[in-house]
Structures are given as C-alpha cells and as structure tokens.
PDB file of N, CA, C and O in Angstrom:
ATOM      1  N   UNK A   1      12.252   9.888  -5.858  1.00  0.00           N
ATOM      2  CA  UNK A   1      12.237   8.502  -6.273  1.00  0.00           C
ATOM      3  C   UNK A   1      11.227   8.325  -7.405  1.00  0.00           C
ATOM      4  O   UNK A   1      10.219   9.031  -7.454  1.00  0.00           O
ATOM      5  N   UNK A   2      11.484   7.413  -8.288  1.00  0.00           N
ATOM      6  CA  UNK A   2      10.648   7.210  -9.463  1.00  0.00           C
ATOM      7  C   UNK A   2       9.471   6.275  -9.211  1.00  0.00           C
ATOM      8  O   UNK A   2       8.622   6.104 -10.086  1.00  0.00           O
ATOM      9  N   UNK A   3       9.406   5.665  -8.023  1.00  0.00           N
ATOM     10  CA  UNK A   3       8.280   4.787  -7.703  1.00  0.00           C
ATOM     11  C   UNK A   3       7.241   5.599  -6.944  1.00  0.00           C
ATOM     12  O   UNK A   3       7.537   6.188  -5.904  1.00  0.00           O
ATOM     13  N   UNK A   4       6.028   5.624  -7.472  1.00  0.00           N
ATOM     14  CA  UNK A   4       4.912   6.342  -6.861  1.00  0.00           C
ATOM     15  C   UNK A   4       4.011   5.312  -6.185  1.00  0.00           C
ATOM     16  O   UNK A   4       3.661   4.297  -6.787  1.00  0.00           O
ATOM     17  N   UNK A   5       3.637   5.575  -4.932  1.00  0.00           N
ATOM     18  CA  UNK A   5       2.752   4.675  -4.185  1.00  0.00           C
ATOM     19  C   UNK A   5       1.348   5.271  -4.189  1.00  0.00           C
ATOM     20  O   UNK A   5       1.119   6.357  -3.657  1.00  0.00           O
ATOM     21  N   UNK A   6       0.416   4.546  -4.794  1.00  0.00           N
ATOM     22  CA  UNK A   6      -0.977   4.995  -4.890  1.00  0.00           C
ATOM     23  C   UNK A   6      -1.882   4.228  -3.926  1.00  0.00           C
ATOM     24  O   UNK A   6      -3.059   4.014  -4.213  1.00  0.00           O
ATOM     25  N   UNK A   7      -1.337   3.820  -2.795  1.00  0.00           N
ATOM     26  CA  UNK A   7      -2.091   3.027  -1.836  1.00  0.00           C
ATOM     27  C   UNK A   7      -3.292   3.789  -1.298  1.00  0.00           C
ATOM     28  O   UNK A   7      -4.365   3.212  -1.123  1.00  0.00           O
ATOM     29  N   UNK A   8      -3.123   5.073  -1.035  1.00  0.00           N
ATOM     30  CA  UNK A   8      -4.230   5.874  -0.510  1.00  0.00           C
ATOM     31  C   UNK A   8      -5.392   5.955  -1.499  1.00  0.00           C
ATOM     32  O   UNK A   8      -6.552   6.010  -1.091  1.00  0.00           O
ATOM     33  N   UNK A   9      -5.084   5.961  -2.790  1.00  0.00           N
ATOM     34  CA  UNK A   9      -6.132   5.991  -3.819  1.00  0.00           C
ATOM     35  C   UNK A   9      -6.943   4.694  -3.790  1.00  0.00           C
ATOM     36  O   UNK A   9      -8.172   4.723  -3.836  1.00  0.00           O
ATOM     37  N   UNK A  10      -6.244   3.559  -3.713  1.00  0.00           N
ATOM     38  CA  UNK A  10      -6.940   2.267  -3.666  1.00  0.00           C
ATOM     39  C   UNK A  10      -7.741   2.119  -2.377  1.00  0.00           C
ATOM     40  O   UNK A  10      -8.833   1.549  -2.381  1.00  0.00           O
ATOM     41  N   UNK A  11      -7.206   2.625  -1.292  1.00  0.00           N
ATOM     42  CA  UNK A  11      -7.934   2.560  -0.022  1.00  0.00           C
ATOM     43  C   UNK A  11      -9.222   3.381  -0.105  1.00  0.00           C
ATOM     44  O   UNK A  11     -10.263   2.955   0.395  1.00  0.00           O
ATOM     45  N   UNK A  12      -9.156   4.538  -0.725  1.00  0.00           N
ATOM     46  CA  UNK A  12     -10.346   5.382  -0.880  1.00  0.00           C
ATOM     47  C   UNK A  12     -11.375   4.695  -1.771  1.00  0.00           C
ATOM     48  O   UNK A  12     -12.572   4.733  -1.483  1.00  0.00           O
ATOM     49  N   UNK A  13     -10.913   4.066  -2.853  1.00  0.00           N
ATOM     50  CA  UNK A  13     -11.829   3.360  -3.753  1.00  0.00           C
ATOM     51  C   UNK A  13     -12.535   2.211  -3.045  1.00  0.00           C
ATOM     52  O   UNK A  13     -13.703   1.930  -3.313  1.00  0.00           O
ATOM     53  N   UNK A  14     -11.813   1.545  -2.133  1.00  0.00           N
ATOM     54  CA  UNK A  14     -12.367   0.391  -1.406  1.00  0.00           C
ATOM     55  C   UNK A  14     -13.015   0.785  -0.088  1.00  0.00           C
ATOM     56  O   UNK A  14     -13.557  -0.057   0.628  1.00  0.00           O
ATOM     57  N   UNK A  15     -12.953   2.089   0.229  1.00  0.00           N
ATOM     58  CA  UNK A  15     -13.553   2.627   1.450  1.00  0.00           C
ATOM     59  C   UNK A  15     -13.082   1.873   2.694  1.00  0.00           C
ATOM     60  O   UNK A  15     -13.884   1.370   3.480  1.00  0.00           O
ATOM     61  N   UNK A  16     -11.758   1.812   2.847  1.00  0.00           N
ATOM     62  CA  UNK A  16     -11.154   1.143   3.995  1.00  0.00           C
ATOM     63  C   UNK A  16     -10.198   2.108   4.683  1.00  0.00           C
ATOM     64  O   UNK A  16      -9.450   2.829   4.022  1.00  0.00           O
ATOM     65  N   UNK A  17     -10.224   2.119   5.998  1.00  0.00           N
ATOM     66  CA  UNK A  17      -9.372   3.025   6.766  1.00  0.00           C
ATOM     67  C   UNK A  17      -7.967   2.443   6.914  1.00  0.00           C
ATOM     68  O   UNK A  17      -7.746   1.251   6.702  1.00  0.00           O
ATOM     69  N   UNK A  18      -7.040   3.298   7.277  1.00  0.00           N
ATOM     70  CA  UNK A  18      -5.663   2.858   7.498  1.00  0.00           C
ATOM     71  C   UNK A  18      -5.591   1.831   8.614  1.00  0.00           C
ATOM     72  O   UNK A  18      -4.905   0.817   8.491  1.00  0.00           O
ATOM     73  N   UNK A  19      -6.301   2.095   9.705  1.00  0.00           N
ATOM     74  CA  UNK A  19      -6.267   1.167  10.830  1.00  0.00           C
ATOM     75  C   UNK A  19      -6.849  -0.190  10.457  1.00  0.00           C
ATOM     76  O   UNK A  19      -6.314  -1.226  10.851  1.00  0.00           O
ATOM     77  N   UNK A  20      -7.937  -0.187   9.702  1.00  0.00           N
ATOM     78  CA  UNK A  20      -8.563  -1.443   9.289  1.00  0.00           C
ATOM     79  C   UNK A  20      -7.652  -2.226   8.346  1.00  0.00           C
ATOM     80  O   UNK A  20      -7.508  -3.440   8.489  1.00  0.00           O
ATOM     81  N   UNK A  21      -7.039  -1.540   7.387  1.00  0.00           N
ATOM     82  CA  UNK A  21      -6.135  -2.212   6.459  1.00  0.00           C
ATOM     83  C   UNK A  21      -4.919  -2.762   7.193  1.00  0.00           C
ATOM     84  O   UNK A  21      -4.516  -3.902   6.961  1.00  0.00           O
ATOM     85  N   UNK A  22      -4.337  -1.965   8.069  1.00  0.00           N
ATOM     86  CA  UNK A  22      -3.169  -2.407   8.829  1.00  0.00           C
ATOM     87  C   UNK A  22      -3.489  -3.668   9.630  1.00  0.00           C
ATOM     88  O   UNK A  22      -2.692  -4.605   9.671  1.00  0.00           O
ATOM     89  N   UNK A  23      -4.643  -3.684  10.256  1.00  0.00           N
ATOM     90  CA  UNK A  23      -5.055  -4.845  11.054  1.00  0.00           C
ATOM     91  C   UNK A  23      -5.229  -6.080  10.180  1.00  0.00           C
ATOM     92  O   UNK A  23      -4.771  -7.166  10.535  1.00  0.00           O
ATOM     93  N   UNK A  24      -5.888  -5.917   9.040  1.00  0.00           N
ATOM     94  CA  UNK A  24      -6.136  -7.059   8.149  1.00  0.00           C
ATOM     95  C   UNK A  24      -4.853  -7.574   7.500  1.00  0.00           C
ATOM     96  O   UNK A  24      -4.731  -8.768   7.227  1.00  0.00           O
ATOM     97  N   UNK A  25      -3.898  -6.676   7.252  1.00  0.00           N
ATOM     98  CA  UNK A  25      -2.638  -7.057   6.616  1.00  0.00           C
ATOM     99  C   UNK A  25      -1.661  -7.629   7.647  1.00  0.00           C
ATOM    100  O   UNK A  25      -0.819  -8.466   7.322  1.00  0.00           O
ATOM    101  N   UNK A  26      -1.786  -7.168   8.883  1.00  0.00           N
ATOM    102  CA  UNK A  26      -0.902  -7.648   9.932  1.00  0.00           C
ATOM    103  C   UNK A  26       0.350  -6.812  10.096  1.00  0.00           C
ATOM    104  O   UNK A  26       1.407  -7.326  10.463  1.00  0.00           O
ATOM    105  N   UNK A  27       0.228  -5.508   9.821  1.00  0.00           N
ATOM    106  CA  UNK A  27       1.341  -4.580  10.036  1.00  0.00           C
ATOM    107  C   UNK A  27       0.840  -3.449  10.926  1.00  0.00           C
ATOM    108  O   UNK A  27      -0.365  -3.285  11.116  1.00  0.00           O
ATOM    109  N   UNK A  28       1.763  -2.679  11.464  1.00  0.00           N
ATOM    110  CA  UNK A  28       1.363  -1.565  12.317  1.00  0.00           C
ATOM    111  C   UNK A  28       0.827  -0.415  11.462  1.00  0.00           C
ATOM    112  O   UNK A  28       1.156  -0.288  10.283  1.00  0.00           O
ATOM    113  N   UNK A  29       0.006   0.404  12.079  1.00  0.00           N
ATOM    114  CA  UNK A  29      -0.515   1.584  11.384  1.00  0.00           C
ATOM    115  C   UNK A  29       0.632   2.513  11.001  1.00  0.00           C
ATOM    116  O   UNK A  29       0.579   3.174   9.964  1.00  0.00           O
ATOM    117  N   UNK A  30       1.671   2.565  11.840  1.00  0.00           N
ATOM    118  CA  UNK A  30       2.829   3.415  11.546  1.00  0.00           C
ATOM    119  C   UNK A  30       3.554   2.931  10.294  1.00  0.00           C
ATOM    120  O   UNK A  30       3.943   3.740   9.452  1.00  0.00           O
ATOM    121  N   UNK A  31       3.737   1.623  10.165  1.00  0.00           N
ATOM    122  CA  UNK A  31       4.404   1.090   8.974  1.00  0.00           C
ATOM    123  C   UNK A  31       3.547   1.278   7.731  1.00  0.00           C
ATOM    124  O   UNK A  31       4.076   1.521   6.646  1.00  0.00           O
ATOM    125  N   UNK A  32       2.243   1.170   7.874  1.00  0.00           N
ATOM    126  CA  UNK A  32       1.355   1.416   6.732  1.00  0.00           C
ATOM    127  C   UNK A  32       1.454   2.880   6.309  1.00  0.00           C
ATOM    128  O   UNK A  32       1.448   3.182   5.116  1.00  0.00           O
ATOM    129  N   UNK A  33       1.544   3.775   7.264  1.00  0.00           N
ATOM    130  CA  UNK A  33       1.676   5.198   6.962  1.00  0.00           C
ATOM    131  C   UNK A  33       2.971   5.484   6.200  1.00  0.00           C
ATOM    132  O   UNK A  33       2.980   6.270   5.253  1.00  0.00           O
ATOM    133  N   UNK A  34       4.061   4.841   6.620  1.00  0.00           N
ATOM    134  CA  UNK A  34       5.348   5.001   5.930  1.00  0.00           C
ATOM    135  C   UNK A  34       5.232   4.522   4.487  1.00  0.00           C
ATOM    136  O   UNK A  34       5.770   5.147   3.573  1.00  0.00           O
ATOM    137  N   UNK A  35       4.537   3.428   4.292  1.00  0.00           N
ATOM    138  CA  UNK A  35       4.335   2.894   2.942  1.00  0.00           C
ATOM    139  C   UNK A  35       3.458   3.836   2.115  1.00  0.00           C
ATOM    140  O   UNK A  35       3.774   4.118   0.959  1.00  0.00           O
ATOM    141  N   UNK A  36       2.367   4.321   2.695  1.00  0.00           N
ATOM    142  CA  UNK A  36       1.439   5.206   1.984  1.00  0.00           C
ATOM    143  C   UNK A  36       2.104   6.503   1.530  1.00  0.00           C
ATOM    144  O   UNK A  36       1.808   7.012   0.450  1.00  0.00           O
ATOM    145  N   UNK A  37       2.993   7.028   2.348  1.00  0.00           N
ATOM    146  CA  UNK A  37       3.617   8.308   2.021  1.00  0.00           C
ATOM    147  C   UNK A  37       4.796   8.172   1.077  1.00  0.00           C
ATOM    148  O   UNK A  37       5.379   9.173   0.661  1.00  0.00           O
ATOM    149  N   UNK A  38       5.154   6.937   0.734  1.00  0.00           N
ATOM    150  CA  UNK A  38       6.260   6.717  -0.187  1.00  0.00           C
ATOM    151  C   UNK A  38       7.621   6.818   0.470  1.00  0.00           C
ATOM    152  O   UNK A  38       8.637   6.891  -0.222  1.00  0.00           O
ATOM    153  N   UNK A  39       7.659   6.823   1.791  1.00  0.00           N
ATOM    154  CA  UNK A  39       8.924   6.938   2.517  1.00  0.00           C
ATOM    155  C   UNK A  39       9.580   5.588   2.773  1.00  0.00           C
ATOM    156  O   UNK A  39      10.712   5.534   3.254  1.00  0.00           O
ATOM    157  N   UNK A  40       8.888   4.499   2.461  1.00  0.00           N
ATOM    158  CA  UNK A  40       9.449   3.159   2.675  1.00  0.00           C
ATOM    159  C   UNK A  40      10.583   2.923   1.679  1.00  0.00           C
ATOM    160  O   UNK A  40      10.488   3.302   0.512  1.00  0.00           O
ATOM    161  N   UNK A  41      11.631   2.306   2.146  1.00  0.00           N
ATOM    162  CA  UNK A  41      12.760   1.979   1.278  1.00  0.00           C
ATOM    163  C   UNK A  41      12.559   0.621   0.625  1.00  0.00           C
ATOM    164  O   UNK A  41      13.207   0.309  -0.373  1.00  0.00           O
ATOM    165  N   UNK A  42      11.664  -0.190   1.182  1.00  0.00           N
ATOM    166  CA  UNK A  42      11.396  -1.528   0.649  1.00  0.00           C
ATOM    167  C   UNK A  42      10.019  -1.981   1.121  1.00  0.00           C
ATOM    168  O   UNK A  42       9.472  -1.458   2.091  1.00  0.00           O
ATOM    169  N   UNK A  43       9.480  -2.951   0.423  1.00  0.00           N
ATOM    170  CA  UNK A  43       8.228  -3.578   0.845  1.00  0.00           C
ATOM    171  C   UNK A  43       8.366  -5.080   0.599  1.00  0.00           C
ATOM    172  O   UNK A  43       8.796  -5.506  -0.472  1.00  0.00           O
ATOM    173  N   UNK A  44       8.004  -5.856   1.580  1.00  0.00           N
ATOM    174  CA  UNK A  44       8.080  -7.309   1.429  1.00  0.00           C
ATOM    175  C   UNK A  44       6.985  -7.779   0.478  1.00  0.00           C
ATOM    176  O   UNK A  44       5.873  -7.252   0.475  1.00  0.00           O
ATOM    177  N   UNK A  45       7.321  -8.770  -0.320  1.00  0.00           N
ATOM    178  CA  UNK A  45       6.317  -9.326  -1.223  1.00  0.00           C
ATOM    179  C   UNK A  45       5.143  -9.894  -0.434  1.00  0.00           C
ATOM    180  O   UNK A  45       4.002  -9.814  -0.887  1.00  0.00           O
ATOM    181  N   UNK A  46       5.401 -10.458   0.723  1.00  0.00           N
ATOM    182  CA  UNK A  46       4.314 -11.014   1.534  1.00  0.00           C
ATOM    183  C   UNK A  46       3.353  -9.908   1.981  1.00  0.00           C
ATOM    184  O   UNK A  46       2.142 -10.121   2.040  1.00  0.00           O
ATOM    185  N   UNK A  47       3.894  -8.733   2.293  1.00  0.00           N
ATOM    186  CA  UNK A  47       3.053  -7.597   2.679  1.00  0.00           C
ATOM    187  C   UNK A  47       2.273  -7.088   1.473  1.00  0.00           C
ATOM    188  O   UNK A  47       1.076  -6.821   1.572  1.00  0.00           O
ATOM    189  N   UNK A  48       2.945  -6.955   0.342  1.00  0.00           N
ATOM    190  CA  UNK A  48       2.284  -6.516  -0.884  1.00  0.00           C
ATOM    191  C   UNK A  48       1.191  -7.498  -1.287  1.00  0.00           C
ATOM    192  O   UNK A  48       0.110  -7.092  -1.713  1.00  0.00           O
ATOM    193  N   UNK A  49       1.474  -8.783  -1.150  1.00  0.00           N
ATOM    194  CA  UNK A  49       0.501  -9.831  -1.461  1.00  0.00           C
ATOM    195  C   UNK A  49      -0.749  -9.686  -0.595  1.00  0.00           C
ATOM    196  O   UNK A  49      -1.868  -9.771  -1.102  1.00  0.00           O
ATOM    197  N   UNK A  50      -0.568  -9.470   0.692  1.00  0.00           N
ATOM    198  CA  UNK A  50      -1.701  -9.359   1.610  1.00  0.00           C
ATOM    199  C   UNK A  50      -2.493  -8.077   1.352  1.00  0.00           C
ATOM    200  O   UNK A  50      -3.722  -8.081   1.432  1.00  0.00           O
ATOM    201  N   UNK A  51      -1.791  -6.976   1.042  1.00  0.00           N
ATOM    202  CA  UNK A  51      -2.479  -5.725   0.725  1.00  0.00           C
ATOM    203  C   UNK A  51      -3.355  -5.917  -0.512  1.00  0.00           C
ATOM    204  O   UNK A  51      -4.512  -5.496  -0.533  1.00  0.00           O
ATOM    205  N   UNK A  52      -2.799  -6.551  -1.534  1.00  0.00           N
ATOM    206  CA  UNK A  52      -3.564  -6.795  -2.761  1.00  0.00           C
ATOM    207  C   UNK A  52      -4.747  -7.724  -2.496  1.00  0.00           C
ATOM    208  O   UNK A  52      -5.820  -7.546  -3.075  1.00  0.00           O
ATOM    209  N   UNK A  53      -4.557  -8.703  -1.633  1.00  0.00           N
ATOM    210  CA  UNK A  53      -5.653  -9.617  -1.289  1.00  0.00           C
ATOM    211  C   UNK A  53      -6.785  -8.861  -0.602  1.00  0.00           C
ATOM    212  O   UNK A  53      -7.951  -9.025  -0.961  1.00  0.00           O
ATOM    213  N   UNK A  54      -6.446  -8.037   0.382  1.00  0.00           N
ATOM    214  CA  UNK A  54      -7.452  -7.300   1.141  1.00  0.00           C
ATOM    215  C   UNK A  54      -8.158  -6.268   0.262  1.00  0.00           C
ATOM    216  O   UNK A  54      -9.377  -6.116   0.340  1.00  0.00           O
ATOM    217  N   UNK A  55      -7.394  -5.558  -0.575  1.00  0.00           N
ATOM    218  CA  UNK A  55      -7.974  -4.507  -1.422  1.00  0.00           C
ATOM    219  C   UNK A  55      -8.525  -5.039  -2.746  1.00  0.00           C
ATOM    220  O   UNK A  55      -9.122  -4.295  -3.525  1.00  0.00           O
ATOM    221  N   UNK A  56      -8.315  -6.341  -2.991  1.00  0.00           N
ATOM    222  CA  UNK A  56      -8.767  -6.967  -4.238  1.00  0.00           C
ATOM    223  C   UNK A  56      -8.256  -6.169  -5.448  1.00  0.00           C
ATOM    224  O   UNK A  56      -9.033  -5.688  -6.273  1.00  0.00           O
ATOM    225  N   UNK A  57      -6.929  -6.047  -5.524  1.00  0.00           N
ATOM    226  CA  UNK A  57      -6.317  -5.292  -6.610  1.00  0.00           C
ATOM    227  C   UNK A  57      -5.022  -5.962  -7.046  1.00  0.00           C
ATOM    228  O   UNK A  57      -4.626  -6.989  -6.495  1.00  0.00           O
ATOM    229  N   UNK A  58      -4.376  -5.381  -8.026  1.00  0.00           N
ATOM    230  CA  UNK A  58      -3.091  -5.857  -8.533  1.00  0.00           C
ATOM    231  C   UNK A  58      -1.980  -4.946  -8.003  1.00  0.00           C
ATOM    232  O   UNK A  58      -2.247  -3.788  -7.680  1.00  0.00           O
ATOM    233  N   UNK A  59      -0.733  -5.443  -7.907  1.00  0.00           N
ATOM    234  CA  UNK A  59       0.361  -4.587  -7.457  1.00  0.00           C
ATOM    235  C   UNK A  59       0.490  -3.300  -8.280  1.00  0.00           C
ATOM    236  O   UNK A  59       0.845  -2.252  -7.741  1.00  0.00           O
ATOM    237  N   UNK A  60       0.209  -3.378  -9.563  1.00  0.00           N
ATOM    238  CA  UNK A  60       0.278  -2.209 -10.428  1.00  0.00           C
ATOM    239  C   UNK A  60      -0.772  -1.155 -10.116  1.00  0.00           C
ATOM    240  O   UNK A  60      -0.645  -0.006 -10.540  1.00  0.00           O
ATOM    241  N   UNK A  61      -1.814  -1.541  -9.372  1.00  0.00           N
ATOM    242  CA  UNK A  61      -2.804  -0.566  -8.929  1.00  0.00           C
ATOM    243  C   UNK A  61      -2.271   0.282  -7.782  1.00  0.00           C
ATOM    244  O   UNK A  61      -2.765   1.379  -7.521  1.00  0.00           O
ATOM    245  N   UNK A  62      -1.257  -0.240  -7.103  1.00  0.00           N
ATOM    246  CA  UNK A  62      -0.698   0.424  -5.929  1.00  0.00           C
ATOM    247  C   UNK A  62       0.633   1.102  -6.244  1.00  0.00           C
ATOM    248  O   UNK A  62       0.899   2.211  -5.780  1.00  0.00           O
ATOM    249  N   UNK A  63       1.467   0.427  -7.036  1.00  0.00           N
ATOM    250  CA  UNK A  63       2.802   0.944  -7.347  1.00  0.00           C
ATOM    251  C   UNK A  63       2.883   1.368  -8.803  1.00  0.00           C
ATOM    252  O   UNK A  63       2.392   0.679  -9.696  1.00  0.00           O
ATOM    253  N   UNK A  64       3.509   2.509  -9.024  1.00  0.00           N
ATOM    254  CA  UNK A  64       3.623   3.064 -10.375  1.00  0.00           C
ATOM    255  C   UNK A  64       5.047   3.575 -10.566  1.00  0.00           C
ATOM    256  O   UNK A  64       5.637   4.139  -9.645  1.00  0.00           O
ATOM    257  N   UNK A  65       5.591   3.379 -11.751  1.00  0.00           N
ATOM    258  CA  UNK A  65       6.923   3.886 -12.072  1.00  0.00           C
ATOM    259  C   UNK A  65       6.777   5.128 -12.926  1.00  0.00           C
ATOM    260  O   UNK A  65       6.070   5.129 -13.933  1.00  0.00           O
ATOM    261  N   UNK A  66       7.457   6.189 -12.509  1.00  0.00           N
ATOM    262  CA  UNK A  66       7.454   7.437 -13.276  1.00  0.00           C
ATOM    263  C   UNK A  66       8.894   7.809 -13.589  1.00  0.00           C
ATOM    264  O   UNK A  66       9.707   8.007 -12.686  1.00  0.00           O
ATOM    265  N   UNK A  67       9.195   7.899 -14.859  1.00  0.00           N
ATOM    266  CA  UNK A  67      10.557   8.237 -15.294  1.00  0.00           C
ATOM    267  C   UNK A  67      10.863   9.671 -14.905  1.00  0.00           C
ATOM    268  O   UNK A  67      10.088  10.583 -15.193  1.00  0.00           O
ATOM    269  N   UNK A  68      11.996   9.863 -14.251  1.00  0.00           N
ATOM    270  CA  UNK A  68      12.368  11.217 -13.793  1.00  0.00           C
ATOM    271  C   UNK A  68      12.947  12.044 -14.911  1.00  0.00           C
ATOM    272  O   UNK A  68      13.310  13.201 -14.699  1.00  0.00           O
TER     273      UNK A  68
END
C-alpha cells in the first residue's frame, strides 16, 4: 500500500506508550496496534482527530503517501 503510517515515530517523539495513547483516544490497544502496523483498511476521522489532539501533531505527521 502507498500509505505509510508513522504513528510509532510520533509516539516515540512524544514519549507515550501504546496503552496510554489508546486509553486517551478511546480505542483498544489491539486496534491501535493494527493502525500502527499499517494493517488498518480505514481510519475514522474522529479517531485521527483525537490522535492528533493527544500527540499535538498534524495528520501529515502520522500519515505519508509514497508513490509505488
């Protein structure tokens, strides 16, 4: 897939664990893991909005397009 998920990079920069982020965003740790590994087929804007709010970042800091 041409969409790269850099969520783990932003989490490391903000020094936040997966469990802590999942709790603050309101999703399960399992669903956060699926998103982090790039295996998610979709992400709700409400979830993306909350992730950006918690990590104090922009969607482009998390999602990247790479031409295949």
